[in-house]
N, C-alpha and C positions, 0 to 999 in steps of 0.2 A: 580369558573369558570376556573381559570387558572389551578388549580389542576386537574380538570376534563379533560382538554385538554392534560396535561402532562400524565395522566393515559391512555388516549386514544392513545397517541403516543407510550407509553411503551407497551401497549397491541398489537399494530400493529407490533411492532418489534418482538414479540414473535411468531406471526403467521408465518407458513412456507412460504406462498406466499410473505411475506414482508421481508424474509431473504435475498433476492437478493440485490445486491449492489444498492445504491440509485444514482439517477442522480445528476449532479452538481446543478441543480435548487432546487431539494429537500433538498440537503445539505445546500444550501444558506438560504432557508426558515427556516430550523431547527436552523441554527446559529442565525438568526434574532430573532426567538422566544426565544432562550436562553438569548440573550441580553435583550429582553423585560422583561423576568422573573427576570433577575438580577437587572434591574432598579426597578421593583416592590418590590424586597426585600430591596433595598436601601431606597425606599420611606417608606416602613413599619418600618424600623429602625428609620428613621427621625420622623415618626408620633408617635413613642413610643408604637408600638403594643407589646403585650405580648411576652416574650422571647421564649416561646414554639412554637408559630406560626411562628416566624421569623426563628427559628431553622428548623422547618419542611419545610419551603419554601427554605431555603438554601440547605437542603438535596435534595429536588426535583431538584433544579438547578444543583447541583453536579452530580446527576444521569443522568440528561439530557445531560450534558457535556460529561460524560463518554460514553453514547450511541452515541453521535455525533462523538467522536473520533473513536470509533469502526466502525461505518458506513463509515467514511472517509477512514480508513485503509482498510476495506474490498473492497471499491470501487477502491482504488489504486492498491491493490493486484490483484483483478479480472480483472481490465482493462489491466494491464501489462501482465498478464499471458495468456490471451485469445485473445487479439487483433491481435497478429502477426500470428496466425494460418490461419485465413481466408485470410489475406493479402499474406501469403506464397503460398497458393494454387493458387492464381491469378497471382503471380509473381515468378514463379519457377526459372527463370534465375537469379534473385537476390540472391536466397538462394542456388545456386549451390555450390558444394563442393569446386571447385577450386583446386589449387595446394597448399595444406597445408602440410608443412613438419615441423617436430619437432625433436629435438635431443633426444627424449625419446619415450618409448612405450606408448600406450594408457593405461590410468588408470582411473577407475571410481571414481569420487569424490562425496561426499555428503555434504550437508550443515553442518557447524560446524567444519569441518576438517581444520587443518592448513596445508598449502602447502608451498613448497619452492618458493623463489622469481623468480627462473628461469621459473616457470610455468606461471607467470603473468607479465613477462617483457613487456616493451613497444612494442616489436615486435609482441605480441599476442593481444594487445588491440583492441577492436572494437571501432574505432574512432567515428563512427556515429550511435549509437544505435537506434536513431529515424528512421533511414533509414529502419531498420528491424522491426520497431514497438515494440521495447523493451522498458520497462519502464526506465525512467531516473534514473541513478545510484545515490545513496546518496552521501553525502560528504565522501571523501576518499575511494570511491568505483569505480570499473571499471568492465565493461563487458569484458570478455576474451574468446577467442576461444581456445578450447581444442579438436582437431580433429572435430567430428561432434557435439560436445556438446558446450554449452555456459555457462560460469561460471560467477557469480557476486562475485567479490573478494573485501574484505576489504584490501586495499593496505597498510595500516599502520601496521596491525598485521599479514596479510597473511591468514586470515580465509576465507573459502568459505561461502558466504551468501546465494546464491541461485544457483540452477543448472537447466538448461533446456536441457534435453537429446535429441539427434537426431535432433537438430535444423536445421542442414544443409542437411537433407535427404529429 
């Protein structure tokens, strides 16, 4: 029965309609199911079930965990990338260009490029990304304004992690 449920969950993720990011409640239920499956594997080991069956159950749990991680990452990526657009349309004054001056010319950056520290100095940090509905930056990361673009910078190494072009237009 457990395997049937896991197979059903895996089949549902393959379907195009299920490829959309899951809600928080669905992710929570998936995590609970994975925990229950792990408990079942532990019980099977204690009962002394054949090694082949235990190995198959462990593989199923490992696959379910990987799918859960991917779903969580997709949800986080999609939420952060799309949430600010509708909010910007309703609050144009918040996203106005303002008086932005930089000591260099505009340059287009792409993710993975290393940039100089002058481009992401404290002067250019977006101190409150939640105000603009940007996703929370990770550890050692900062959202930085570069003319009309917004860059997510890894401040330890100086790499561009993400770029949102024409954010302030």
